[in-house]
C-alpha positions as CSV (number, residue, x, y, z in Angstrom):
1,M,-109.6,-176.6,-40.3
2,C,-108.0,-177.2,-44.0
3,G,-105.0,-178.6,-45.7
4,I,-102.1,-176.0,-47.7
5,V,-99.4,-177.5,-50.2
6,G,-96.7,-174.9,-51.9
7,Y,-94.0,-176.3,-54.1
8,Y,-91.4,-174.7,-56.4
9,G,-88.7,-177.2,-58.2
10,P,-88.6,-178.6,-61.5
11,K,-91.0,-181.5,-61.4
12,N,-94.4,-180.8,-62.3
13,P,-96.2,-178.4,-59.7
14,K,-99.4,-179.7,-60.6
15,E,-98.7,-183.4,-59.6
16,V,-96.7,-182.6,-55.9
17,I,-99.2,-180.3,-55.3
18,M,-102.2,-183.1,-56.0
19,T,-100.4,-185.8,-54.1
20,G,-99.5,-183.3,-51.1
21,L,-103.5,-182.3,-50.5
22,K,-104.7,-185.7,-51.0
23,A,-102.3,-186.4,-48.4
24,L,-104.5,-183.8,-46.2
25,E,-107.9,-184.2,-47.3
26,Y,-108.8,-185.8,-44.3
27,R,-108.3,-181.5,-42.9
28,G,-110.9,-180.2,-45.1
29,Y,-112.8,-181.8,-47.9
30,D,-115.8,-179.1,-48.9
31,S,-114.0,-177.6,-51.3
32,A,-110.3,-177.7,-53.7
33,G,-108.1,-175.7,-55.8
34,V,-104.5,-174.6,-57.2
35,A,-103.3,-171.4,-58.0
36,I,-99.9,-172.7,-60.8
37,L,-97.4,-170.2,-62.5
38,D,-98.5,-170.2,-65.8
39,K,-97.1,-168.2,-68.9
40,G,-96.4,-166.0,-66.4
41,V,-99.5,-165.8,-64.8
42,F,-101.0,-167.8,-62.4
43,K,-104.3,-169.8,-63.6
44,R,-106.2,-171.0,-61.2
45,V,-108.4,-174.1,-60.3
46,R,-111.0,-174.5,-57.8
47,A,-113.8,-176.7,-57.4
48,E,-116.5,-177.0,-54.7
49,G,-116.7,-180.4,-52.7
50,K,-114.3,-183.4,-52.8
51,L,-110.8,-183.2,-53.8
52,S,-112.1,-186.0,-56.7
53,N,-113.5,-182.9,-58.1
54,L,-110.9,-180.6,-58.1
55,S,-108.7,-183.6,-60.3
56,E,-111.6,-184.0,-63.1
57,K,-111.2,-180.6,-64.0
58,L,-106.9,-179.9,-63.4
59,T,-107.3,-183.7,-65.9
60,A,-106.8,-181.3,-69.2
61,E,-105.1,-178.2,-67.5
62,D,-100.8,-177.9,-68.8
63,F,-98.7,-175.7,-66.6
64,N,-95.8,-174.9,-67.1
65,G,-94.4,-172.9,-64.5
66,H,-92.4,-174.3,-61.9
67,L,-94.2,-172.7,-58.7
68,G,-97.9,-173.3,-56.8
69,I,-100.2,-173.4,-53.8
70,G,-102.8,-175.7,-53.5
71,H,-105.2,-175.3,-50.2
72,T,-108.1,-178.3,-49.2
73,R,-110.6,-176.0,-47.5
74,W,-113.4,-176.9,-44.1
75,A,-116.0,-174.3,-44.6
76,T,-115.4,-171.5,-41.6
77,H,-116.5,-168.3,-43.0
78,G,-118.8,-168.7,-46.1
79,K,-120.7,-172.1,-47.0
80,P,-118.7,-174.6,-49.2
81,S,-119.2,-173.1,-52.8
82,E,-116.6,-172.5,-55.6
83,R,-116.3,-168.8,-55.1
84,N,-115.9,-168.9,-51.7
85,A,-112.5,-172.1,-52.6
86,H,-109.4,-170.8,-52.1
87,P,-106.4,-169.8,-53.7
88,H,-107.8,-166.0,-53.4
89,T,-106.5,-163.9,-55.8
90,V,-106.6,-160.3,-55.8
91,G,-104.8,-158.1,-58.2
92,D,-100.6,-159.4,-58.1
93,V,-101.1,-162.0,-55.0
94,S,-103.0,-165.4,-54.7
95,L,-103.6,-167.3,-51.0
96,V,-103.8,-170.2,-49.4
97,H,-105.0,-169.7,-45.4
98,N,-105.8,-172.2,-42.7
99,G,-107.1,-170.5,-39.4
100,I,-110.0,-168.0,-38.3
101,I,-109.6,-163.9,-38.6
102,E,-111.1,-162.8,-35.5
103,N,-111.0,-158.9,-37.5
104,Y,-111.7,-159.9,-39.9
105,M,-115.3,-157.2,-39.9
106,E,-113.3,-154.8,-39.3
107,L,-110.4,-155.4,-41.7
108,R,-114.0,-156.0,-45.0
109,E,-115.4,-152.0,-43.5
110,E,-111.8,-150.7,-43.4
111,L,-111.4,-152.3,-47.1
112,I,-114.8,-152.3,-49.3
113,K,-114.6,-148.0,-47.8
114,D,-111.0,-147.6,-49.5
115,G,-112.9,-149.8,-52.8
116,A,-112.5,-153.0,-52.9
117,V,-114.3,-155.4,-54.9
118,I,-114.5,-158.3,-52.3
119,E,-116.2,-161.5,-54.6
120,S,-116.6,-164.2,-51.7
121,D,-117.8,-164.7,-48.0
122,T,-114.6,-165.7,-46.1
123,D,-111.8,-163.8,-44.2
124,S,-109.1,-165.5,-45.6
125,E,-109.3,-163.1,-49.1
126,L,-109.2,-159.7,-47.1
127,V,-105.6,-161.2,-46.1
128,A,-105.1,-161.1,-49.9
129,H,-106.5,-157.5,-50.4
130,L,-104.4,-155.7,-47.8
131,L,-101.0,-157.6,-49.1
132,N,-102.4,-156.8,-53.2
133,R,-103.0,-153.5,-51.5
134,Q,-99.5,-153.4,-49.6
135,L,-98.1,-154.2,-52.6
136,K,-98.2,-151.2,-54.3
137,K,-96.8,-149.0,-51.9
138,T,-94.0,-152.0,-51.6
139,P,-93.7,-154.4,-53.9
140,D,-91.7,-157.3,-52.7
141,L,-93.6,-159.5,-50.8
142,L,-91.5,-160.4,-47.7
143,P,-92.0,-156.5,-46.8
144,A,-95.2,-156.0,-47.8
145,V,-95.6,-159.3,-45.9
146,L,-94.2,-158.1,-42.8
147,A,-96.6,-154.7,-42.7
148,I,-99.7,-156.3,-42.6
149,L,-99.0,-158.9,-40.0
150,P,-99.6,-156.7,-36.8
151,R,-103.4,-156.0,-38.6
152,L,-104.6,-159.4,-38.2
153,V,-105.6,-161.1,-35.3
154,G,-106.9,-164.9,-35.1
155,A,-105.3,-168.1,-35.4
156,Y,-103.8,-168.5,-38.9
157,A,-100.6,-170.2,-41.2
158,I,-100.9,-168.5,-45.1
159,V,-98.6,-168.9,-47.9
160,C,-98.6,-166.3,-50.3
161,V,-97.0,-165.9,-53.9
162,N,-96.2,-162.6,-56.1
163,V,-97.1,-162.5,-59.8
164,K,-94.0,-160.5,-60.6
165,Q,-92.0,-162.4,-58.4
166,P,-91.8,-166.5,-60.3
167,E,-89.9,-167.8,-57.8
168,T,-91.2,-166.5,-54.4
169,M,-93.4,-167.7,-52.0
170,V,-93.7,-166.5,-48.2
171,A,-95.8,-168.4,-45.3
172,F,-95.9,-167.4,-42.2
173,K,-98.6,-168.6,-38.7
174,N,-100.0,-168.1,-35.8
175,G,-102.0,-171.3,-34.6
176,P,-101.9,-173.6,-37.1
177,P,-99.1,-175.9,-38.1
178,L,-96.9,-175.1,-41.2
179,I,-93.8,-177.1,-41.9
180,L,-91.4,-176.2,-45.0
181,G,-89.8,-179.3,-46.4
182,V,-86.2,-178.5,-47.9
183,G,-84.9,-180.5,-51.3
184,S,-81.8,-180.8,-53.1
185,D,-83.2,-179.1,-56.2
186,A,-87.3,-178.1,-55.3
187,M,-88.8,-176.6,-51.9
188,Y,-92.1,-177.7,-50.1
189,I,-94.9,-175.7,-47.7
190,A,-98.4,-178.0,-46.1
191,S,-99.4,-178.1,-43.0
192,D,-98.8,-182.1,-42.4
193,V,-95.7,-184.0,-43.1
194,Q,-97.9,-186.4,-45.1
195,A,-97.8,-183.9,-47.6
196,I,-94.2,-183.3,-48.0
197,V,-92.6,-187.1,-46.6
198,S,-92.7,-189.2,-50.5
199,Y,-91.0,-185.8,-51.8
200,T,-87.7,-185.3,-48.6
201,K,-86.8,-186.0,-45.7
202,N,-85.7,-182.9,-44.5
203,V,-88.1,-180.3,-42.6
204,V,-88.1,-177.4,-40.6
205,Y,-90.7,-176.9,-38.4
206,L,-92.7,-173.5,-37.9
207,E,-93.1,-171.5,-35.3
208,D,-95.9,-169.2,-34.3
209,G,-95.1,-165.5,-35.2
210,E,-92.1,-167.1,-38.0
211,V,-91.9,-165.9,-41.2
212,V,-90.4,-168.1,-44.6
213,E,-89.7,-166.8,-47.5
214,V,-88.8,-169.0,-50.3
215,K,-86.7,-167.6,-53.4
216,G,-86.2,-170.6,-55.7
217,T,-84.5,-172.4,-54.1
218,G,-82.7,-171.2,-51.0
219,Y,-85.2,-169.6,-48.2
220,K,-85.1,-167.8,-44.5
221,V,-86.7,-167.9,-42.1
222,F,-87.7,-164.3,-40.5
223,S,-89.5,-163.2,-37.3
224,A,-92.4,-160.9,-37.1
225,K,-90.5,-157.8,-36.7
226,G,-88.1,-159.2,-39.7
227,K,-85.2,-160.1,-38.3
228,P,-83.7,-163.2,-40.0
229,T,-83.9,-166.7,-37.4
230,D,-81.4,-169.6,-38.2
231,K,-83.6,-172.8,-37.5
232,P,-82.3,-176.6,-38.0
233,V,-83.1,-178.4,-39.7
234,V,-84.3,-181.7,-38.4
235,E,-84.2,-185.2,-40.6
236,I,-87.6,-187.8,-40.7
237,N,-87.1,-190.7,-39.9
238,W,-90.1,-193.1,-41.0
239,T,-90.5,-197.2,-40.6
240,A,-93.8,-198.3,-42.1
241,D,-94.9,-199.0,-38.6
242,V,-94.8,-194.5,-38.0
243,A,-95.6,-194.2,-41.4
244,S,-99.5,-195.4,-40.2
245,K,-99.2,-193.2,-37.6
246,G,-98.8,-190.3,-39.4
247,G,-95.4,-190.0,-38.1
248,F,-96.1,-190.0,-34.7
249,P,-94.6,-193.0,-32.3
250,H,-97.1,-193.5,-30.9
251,F,-101.2,-193.7,-32.5
252,M,-102.9,-191.8,-28.9
253,V,-100.5,-189.1,-29.4
254,K,-102.2,-189.5,-33.2
255,E,-105.3,-189.0,-32.1
256,I,-104.3,-185.7,-29.6
257,F,-102.9,-184.4,-32.4
258,E,-106.2,-184.9,-34.5
259,Q,-108.8,-183.3,-32.7
260,P,-109.0,-180.7,-34.6
261,R,-110.2,-182.7,-37.6
262,A,-112.1,-184.9,-35.2
263,V,-114.1,-181.3,-33.6
264,A,-114.8,-180.3,-37.0
265,Q,-115.8,-183.1,-37.9
266,A,-118.1,-183.8,-35.3
267,I,-119.6,-180.2,-35.9
268,Q,-120.1,-179.6,-39.8
269,P,-123.5,-181.2,-40.4
270,H,-124.9,-179.8,-37.5
271,I,-123.9,-176.0,-38.8
272,N,-125.9,-173.7,-41.4
273,L,-123.0,-172.0,-42.6
274,A,-125.5,-169.0,-44.2
275,S,-127.4,-167.9,-41.1
276,T,-124.3,-169.1,-38.4
277,T,-127.4,-171.4,-36.5
278,V,-127.3,-175.0,-35.0
279,E,-129.7,-176.9,-37.8
280,M,-129.5,-181.1,-35.4
281,F,-132.2,-182.6,-38.5
282,E,-130.4,-186.7,-36.5
283,L,-132.1,-185.8,-33.1
284,G,-135.3,-188.0,-34.0
285,L,-136.7,-185.4,-32.2
286,D,-138.4,-181.7,-34.3
287,Q,-138.1,-178.5,-32.4
288,K,-141.4,-178.7,-31.0
289,A,-140.1,-182.2,-29.0
290,L,-137.7,-180.5,-28.4
291,S,-139.5,-177.6,-26.5
292,E,-141.6,-180.4,-24.8
293,I,-138.7,-182.3,-22.6
294,E,-138.9,-181.1,-19.1
295,R,-135.7,-183.8,-17.7
296,I,-132.7,-184.8,-19.1
297,F,-130.7,-188.1,-18.4
298,I,-126.7,-188.7,-19.2
299,V,-125.6,-192.2,-19.0
300,A,-122.1,-193.7,-19.6
301,C,-119.0,-194.7,-18.5
302,G,-115.6,-193.9,-18.0
303,S,-114.2,-190.5,-20.1
304,S,-117.7,-190.1,-22.3
305,Y,-118.9,-189.8,-18.2
306,Y,-117.6,-186.9,-17.8
307,T,-117.6,-185.3,-21.2
308,G,-121.7,-185.9,-19.9
309,L,-121.4,-183.9,-16.4
310,V,-119.4,-181.3,-19.1
311,G,-123.3,-181.1,-20.6
312,E,-124.5,-181.1,-17.1
313,Y,-123.5,-177.3,-17.1
314,M,-124.0,-175.9,-20.5
315,I,-127.6,-177.2,-21.1
316,E,-128.8,-175.8,-17.5
317,R,-126.7,-172.5,-17.9
318,L,-128.1,-172.4,-21.9
319,A,-131.7,-174.2,-22.1
320,R,-132.6,-174.9,-18.0
321,V,-133.5,-177.8,-18.4
322,P,-132.5,-179.9,-15.1
323,V,-130.5,-182.2,-16.1
324,E,-128.7,-186.1,-14.7
325,C,-125.5,-187.4,-15.7
326,D,-125.0,-190.8,-14.2
327,I,-122.4,-194.0,-14.4
328,A,-124.1,-196.5,-16.4
329,S,-123.3,-199.7,-14.1
330,E,-125.1,-196.8,-11.2
331,F,-127.8,-196.2,-13.0
332,R,-128.8,-199.3,-14.0
333,Y,-129.4,-200.2,-10.5
334,R,-130.4,-197.1,-8.4
335,H,-134.2,-197.9,-9.8
336,P,-133.9,-194.5,-11.5
337,V,-137.9,-192.4,-11.8
338,L,-138.1,-191.4,-15.3
339,P,-140.8,-189.1,-15.5
340,K,-142.5,-188.2,-18.8
341,N,-141.7,-185.9,-20.7
342,S,-137.9,-186.8,-20.2
343,L,-134.8,-187.8,-23.3
344,F,-132.2,-189.7,-22.5
345,I,-128.6,-188.9,-24.1
346,S,-126.4,-192.0,-23.8
347,I,-123.1,-192.0,-24.6
348,S,-120.6,-195.0,-26.1
349,Q,-118.1,-194.6,-28.9
350,S,-118.1,-197.7,-29.4
351,G,-121.7,-198.4,-29.5
352,E,-121.2,-201.3,-27.6
353,T,-120.4,-200.5,-24.1
354,A,-122.1,-203.3,-21.9
355,D,-123.9,-200.8,-19.1
356,T,-124.8,-198.2,-21.7
357,L,-126.4,-200.7,-23.3
358,A,-127.9,-201.6,-20.5
359,A,-129.3,-198.8,-19.3
360,V,-130.5,-197.3,-23.1
361,R,-133.0,-200.9,-22.9
362,L,-133.5,-199.7,-19.9
363,A,-135.0,-195.9,-20.2
364,K,-136.6,-196.9,-23.0
365,A,-138.8,-199.8,-21.5
366,A,-139.7,-196.9,-19.4
367,G,-141.6,-195.1,-22.7
368,V,-138.6,-192.2,-22.5
369,K,-137.3,-191.0,-26.3
370,V,-133.1,-192.2,-26.4
371,L,-130.3,-190.2,-28.1
372,S,-127.2,-192.2,-28.9
373,I,-123.2,-190.1,-29.4
374,C,-121.5,-192.5,-31.1
375,N,-118.4,-192.7,-33.2
376,V,-119.8,-196.3,-34.9
377,R,-122.8,-196.3,-37.0
378,R,-124.7,-199.0,-36.9
379,S,-123.5,-199.9,-33.7
380,S,-125.7,-201.8,-31.2
381,I,-126.3,-198.6,-29.2
382,D,-126.8,-196.6,-32.3
383,R,-129.7,-199.3,-33.6
384,E,-131.5,-198.9,-30.4
385,A,-131.4,-195.3,-30.2
386,D,-134.5,-192.9,-31.6
387,G,-132.1,-190.0,-32.3
388,H,-129.0,-189.9,-33.4
389,L,-125.5,-187.8,-33.2
390,Y,-122.2,-189.7,-34.6
391,M,-118.8,-188.6,-33.0
392,N,-117.5,-188.7,-36.6
393,A,-114.3,-189.0,-35.0
394,G,-112.5,-191.5,-37.5
395,T,-110.7,-194.4,-35.9
396,E,-109.5,-194.4,-32.2
397,V,-106.9,-197.2,-31.8
398,G,-105.1,-195.4,-28.1
399,V,-107.4,-197.4,-25.5
400,A,-107.2,-193.7,-23.9
401,S,-110.1,-191.5,-25.3
402,T,-108.8,-188.1,-26.7
403,K,-110.4,-187.4,-29.9
404,A,-113.7,-189.2,-29.4
405,F,-113.8,-186.9,-26.3
406,S,-113.6,-183.8,-27.7
407,A,-115.9,-184.6,-30.7
408,T,-118.4,-185.3,-28.1
409,L,-118.0,-182.2,-26.8
410,S,-118.7,-180.1,-29.1
411,L,-121.7,-182.3,-30.9
412,L,-123.1,-181.6,-26.5
413,N,-121.7,-177.5,-27.2
414,L,-124.0,-177.9,-30.8
415,F,-126.8,-180.0,-28.9
416,S,-127.1,-177.3,-25.0
417,I,-127.3,-174.7,-28.1
418,A,-130.5,-176.6,-29.9
419,M,-132.4,-177.4,-26.5
420,A,-131.9,-173.7,-25.8
421,K,-132.9,-172.3,-29.1
422,A,-136.1,-174.9,-28.5
423,K,-137.0,-173.4,-25.5
424,G,-137.3,-170.0,-26.5
425,K,-133.9,-169.4,-24.0
426,L,-131.4,-168.0,-27.1
427,T,-131.9,-165.0,-28.7
428,L,-131.1,-165.0,-33.1
429,A,-127.2,-162.6,-32.0
430,E,-126.8,-164.9,-29.1
431,E,-127.4,-168.3,-30.7
432,Q,-124.7,-167.3,-33.6
433,D,-121.7,-165.7,-31.2
434,Y,-122.0,-169.1,-29.4
435,V,-121.9,-171.4,-32.7
436,R,-118.5,-168.6,-34.1
437,Q,-117.3,-169.8,-31.0
438,I,-117.3,-173.7,-31.9
439,Q,-116.5,-172.4,-35.5
440,A,-113.3,-170.8,-33.8
441,A,-112.4,-174.3,-31.8
442,P,-110.9,-176.7,-34.2
443,A,-107.9,-173.7,-35.1
444,Q,-107.5,-172.9,-31.1
445,I,-107.1,-176.6,-29.9
446,E,-104.2,-176.5,-32.5
447,T,-102.7,-173.2,-31.2
448,V,-103.0,-175.7,-27.5
449,L,-101.6,-178.2,-29.1
450,N,-97.6,-175.9,-29.9
451,L,-97.1,-177.6,-26.2
452,D,-96.3,-180.9,-27.3
453,K,-93.0,-179.7,-26.5
454,W,-93.2,-178.3,-23.4
455,F,-95.1,-181.5,-22.0
456,K,-92.2,-183.5,-23.9
457,E,-89.2,-180.9,-21.9
458,G,-90.4,-181.9,-19.4
459,A,-92.0,-185.0,-18.6
460,D,-89.0,-186.5,-16.4
461,Q,-89.6,-183.9,-13.3
462,L,-92.9,-184.4,-13.2
463,K,-93.0,-188.3,-13.1
464,N,-91.2,-187.9,-10.0
465,F,-94.3,-186.3,-8.0
466,R,-96.0,-188.5,-5.8
467,G,-99.0,-187.6,-6.8
468,F,-101.5,-185.1,-9.2
469,L,-104.6,-183.2,-7.4
470,Y,-106.7,-181.5,-10.4
471,L,-108.9,-179.3,-9.2
472,G,-111.7,-177.0,-11.3
473,R,-114.8,-175.2,-11.1
474,G,-117.8,-175.0,-13.3
475,V,-117.5,-176.4,-16.2
476,H,-114.0,-177.3,-15.2
477,Y,-114.6,-179.7,-12.8
478,P,-115.1,-182.5,-15.0
479,I,-112.2,-181.5,-17.7
480,A,-110.3,-181.6,-14.0
481,M,-111.3,-185.0,-13.7
482,E,-110.8,-186.4,-17.2
483,G,-107.4,-185.4,-16.6
484,A,-106.8,-187.7,-13.4
485,L,-108.1,-190.4,-15.1
486,K,-106.0,-190.4,-18.2
487,L,-103.1,-190.2,-15.5
488,K,-104.4,-193.0,-13.8
489,E,-104.6,-195.4,-16.8
490,L,-101.0,-194.3,-19.1
491,A,-98.4,-193.7,-15.9
492,Y,-100.0,-196.0,-14.2
493,M,-99.6,-192.8,-10.9
494,H,-102.8,-191.6,-8.0
495,A,-104.4,-188.6,-9.6
496,E,-107.6,-187.5,-8.3
497,G,-109.8,-185.2,-9.7
498,Y,-111.5,-182.6,-7.2
499,A,-113.8,-179.8,-7.1
500,A,-111.8,-177.0,-6.3
501,G,-114.1,-175.8,-3.8
502,E,-113.7,-179.5,-1.4
503,M,-110.5,-179.2,-1.5
504,K,-111.3,-178.3,2.7
505,H,-113.4,-181.1,2.7
506,G,-110.6,-183.6,2.4
507,P,-108.1,-183.3,0.1
508,L,-106.2,-180.2,1.1
509,A,-104.5,-183.4,3.8
510,L,-102.7,-184.8,0.0
511,I,-100.7,-181.6,0.1
512,D,-97.0,-181.3,0.6
513,D,-93.8,-181.0,-1.5
514,D,-94.4,-184.2,-2.8
515,M,-97.9,-183.9,-4.8
516,A,-98.4,-181.9,-8.0
517,V,-101.7,-179.5,-7.7
518,V,-103.0,-179.1,-11.6
519,M,-105.4,-176.8,-11.5
520,L,-107.3,-175.4,-14.6
521,A,-107.7,-172.2,-13.7
522,P,-109.6,-169.8,-16.6
523,H,-110.7,-166.2,-16.5
524,D,-113.9,-166.0,-16.0
525,E,-116.0,-165.5,-13.2
526,L,-114.8,-168.2,-11.0
527,F,-111.1,-166.8,-11.5
528,E,-110.6,-165.2,-8.2
529,K,-111.9,-168.5,-6.4
530,S,-109.2,-170.0,-8.5
531,I,-106.5,-168.4,-7.0
532,S,-107.8,-168.8,-3.3
533,N,-107.5,-172.5,-4.1
534,M,-104.0,-172.3,-5.6
535,E,-102.8,-170.2,-2.6
536,E,-104.1,-173.2,0.0
537,A,-102.6,-175.3,-1.8
538,K,-98.9,-173.7,-2.0
539,A,-99.3,-172.8,1.5
540,R,-99.0,-176.5,2.2
541,G,-95.9,-176.7,-0.2
542,G,-98.4,-177.9,-3.3
543,Q,-96.4,-177.6,-6.4
544,I,-99.0,-175.2,-8.9
545,L,-99.0,-176.4,-12.5
546,S,-101.6,-173.9,-13.6
547,I,-103.9,-173.5,-17.0
548,S,-105.3,-170.6,-17.4
549,T,-105.7,-168.1,-20.0
550,G,-103.9,-165.1,-21.6
551,H,-100.9,-163.8,-18.9
552,N,-101.4,-163.0,-15.6
553,K,-98.6,-161.9,-13.4
554,R,-100.5,-163.4,-9.9
555,L,-100.9,-166.5,-11.2
556,E,-97.3,-166.6,-12.4
557,E,-95.7,-166.3,-9.1
558,I,-98.3,-168.8,-7.3
559,S,-97.8,-171.1,-10.1
560,N,-94.7,-173.4,-10.0
561,F,-95.0,-173.7,-13.7
562,Y,-97.7,-171.7,-15.7
563,L,-99.4,-172.8,-18.9
564,A,-100.6,-170.2,-21.5
565,L,-104.6,-171.0,-23.7
566,P,-105.6,-169.1,-26.6
567,E,-109.0,-166.7,-24.9
568,A,-112.3,-168.4,-25.3
569,G,-115.5,-168.8,-23.2
570,W,-117.0,-171.0,-20.5
571,F,-119.0,-172.6,-23.4
572,T,-116.0,-174.1,-25.3
573,M,-112.5,-173.7,-22.8
574,P,-113.0,-177.7,-22.1
575,L,-112.4,-178.2,-25.7
576,L,-109.2,-176.4,-25.0
577,E,-108.2,-177.6,-21.3
578,V,-108.8,-181.6,-21.8
579,V,-105.3,-181.0,-25.1
580,P,-103.5,-180.1,-22.0
581,V,-103.9,-182.4,-20.0
582,Q,-103.8,-185.4,-22.1
583,L,-100.1,-184.2,-23.9
584,L,-99.0,-184.1,-19.2
585,A,-100.5,-187.6,-18.9
586,Y,-99.3,-188.7,-22.2
587,H,-95.9,-187.6,-21.6
588,V,-95.2,-188.6,-18.0
589,A,-96.7,-192.5,-19.1
590,V,-93.6,-192.4,-22.1
591,S,-91.0,-190.9,-19.7
592,L,-92.2,-194.4,-17.5
593,G,-91.5,-196.4,-20.1
594,H,-95.3,-197.4,-20.3
595,D,-97.4,-198.9,-23.3
596,V,-99.3,-195.6,-24.1
597,D,-101.2,-197.0,-26.6
598,Q,-102.8,-200.5,-25.0
599,P,-102.2,-199.8,-21.4
600,R,-102.8,-202.8,-18.8
601,N,-105.5,-204.2,-17.9
602,L,-107.7,-202.3,-19.9
603,A,-109.9,-202.6,-23.1
604,K,-110.9,-200.0,-25.6
605,S,-114.4,-201.2,-25.8
606,V,-115.8,-202.7,-22.4
607,T,-118.5,-204.9,-24.2
608,V,-119.3,-206.8,-20.3
609,E,-120.6,-205.9,-17.5
């Protein structure tokens, strides 16, 4: 997940772009760079590390042009370095990119055969090569972009410039956000409103498959096939309170939208980009100690407990180590048996949850190693643990957990890989495949966030249901329970999360015309069984809201509402599925007039029993 800024106008482009990048530094700080027109060419300056390193390099640099692009990077393809930093320049083309080009290996091989000299390890540079090659056939940047779009598979937000068109920027997206800012005498392009709101409050939100051409102070928006599209200019009205929330009406929805960054920051310390492998040095356990673990206990409360349940599925499936996941308040009173060579994993966003802390002390008294997963360093649980994994999600203000939930899930993804590797259950190729899946997750989550508009518009209808039944199988079952919890926390509505196979053991009696059934049914080995469960609910009048992947005619016919997520494997699908159930609860609660940041009777951190 990276930050993008583009600018055309009379102000000093260096100052405008750097101001924008500073506002976007939360999106990545592995490296940064700019390409700004100067004396008829794009002068490129890049630096490894935080934005301050680039700022220092730019101190002595002057530019006489009025067009430029900038980028702050969170590394996916290629380690953090100056050579892998954006912008990438090939021939007449310079560009910046946020996202992942999934067919980059195919493109790379094709371009090398065609004589291209590739200078970085990134997937982004390949797009610049494609454009530069196309410009030799189509000298204008817009038709060149339209020509290469069908070649790009994956998630991307891209802004490109052509040295021969000194007043032109072309931007296009599929997944990650991209916004056009319209000024009286200037034009701006950015990943986030925060980057440009000090210059203009008039913006155009680009949708997937759209291409915008900026020429001087004018612009036109096109479909991917080149058909002109009318887009409304939206005025952003920010107050001081809204500014503190990043332009969002509530902290909770701001934190929902921060989940791509939260996942990226959680996994970044533990992935070796050069080898595409997992290295978890903070565990307090070396490879040998991990290999000797015979049983794992995961203990947590609330949403953290549901992340632990997903972890149970992942660890057992990959590492073949038995796992027990317990609610902390029950674990401490059930006189648990903790065998030798067990590992105890505690999960707590605050690191102060009273029941979880008590369970940690019980485990330590039994001589069991304790690994904490928390968001607050030096918190009570963190201090008492033997090993540490940090969510790195940043402050979570909303009482209902969102970004801390996703950050925890991603850490459990990586831990399950590390455990399986220690047990000799994964080949190097399998490990690298799983790592690539988790690396792709932030960009995929950004795509799922586009469902926000659907839930906002549908909330007035959804709030009229008598209750909600959330169903899932396998790793999707804990997400069903998390969805039900969110609706109870925020909307104060009846909601239950069940394993779909348990429908006939009671929940079926609840279903009628006033009951919404939220079915998590991605295309996996359990898909047909999930379809059968939906048919049963439909036959009894249930109003089906299905969340799946891709398009399935049969599923769409069964469902009253159908939402398609990006294709992903079982391993990372929970990270994508949790976003729509969060958005559902948020928008229904807002429609009902509830305080979503501070739900009644609840507190952010439960520090008493």
